[in-house]
C-alpha angles and dihedrals in degrees: 000000000000140000091197092262100051136035124206122191123208136192123181092357093301125108110245103173142359133193144157111295091234091055089049093048090053097046110030138052111229130203126183119257109258111249092245095053128066128219089250093063117102 
């Protein structure tokens, strides 16, 4: 999840890591969460 400045990574509904959005954009590939899946799914 991101507010455009900060990115938070979740697994199993729990926060596992967070970082600056610029760092995340430079180091990770992102895909939108499908409509039938929530951000709390593994």
